[in-house]
C-alpha angles and dihedrals in degrees: 000000000000137000128218121210122194127189119235137166094278092054091051090051091050092050090048091051091049091053090053096043096097092050092046093049091051090049091049093049091051092050090048091051090054090052091047091053092052091045092050092053093046095046095045092048089050090050091050092050094043114117147238102047117193103219133098123311119236135183109238123195116210126166091349093306128113121221137165120252122192110207126209124264122237113291091012119115107272120264119250112244107151100002093231095120093044092049091051093059109119144147137219130197118222119193121316101316114025131087123181116204128180147082114330095353098140099041099285109133111247120207116254093243097066091087088061092050096053098027091212095143130055092245089052094069114099134181094224103048133047118212126281098202099198095160094050091045089051092050091049092049093051099039095105092049092051093054088050092052091056092048094047098046097046092044091049093054096043097049 
């Protein structure tokens, strides 16, 4: 028994697509990483602005006016008081497979106190305050969306 294979236009198209698959996958991964960066910023900002927080209540004086501010509890995403930390959230893509996300990553100036919020450096550890891991909470909240971005972008380019 023998089989005869003949080339036709559809086979040539399939071979051409296979040759471009690596390039298309890289392009899809890069597009997905851009979307993941934007999702991380949006989700983390939303977590920071989410109310109610369950920490202590303080009186804050701004522009001659007194208002109540409810702080975050330990391990809860930090409460927004001035917005400086939230506005400094950024991401940066490095190469084909690395995304950096955090405070002041892409040149935005981050306030000095963010190291105390996250406690990601030895000097960030304090006796008086437990961490408020806003970045980790944002990553955890957007994990499902990030997987979906990778699936969607790669599938879109390969179909």
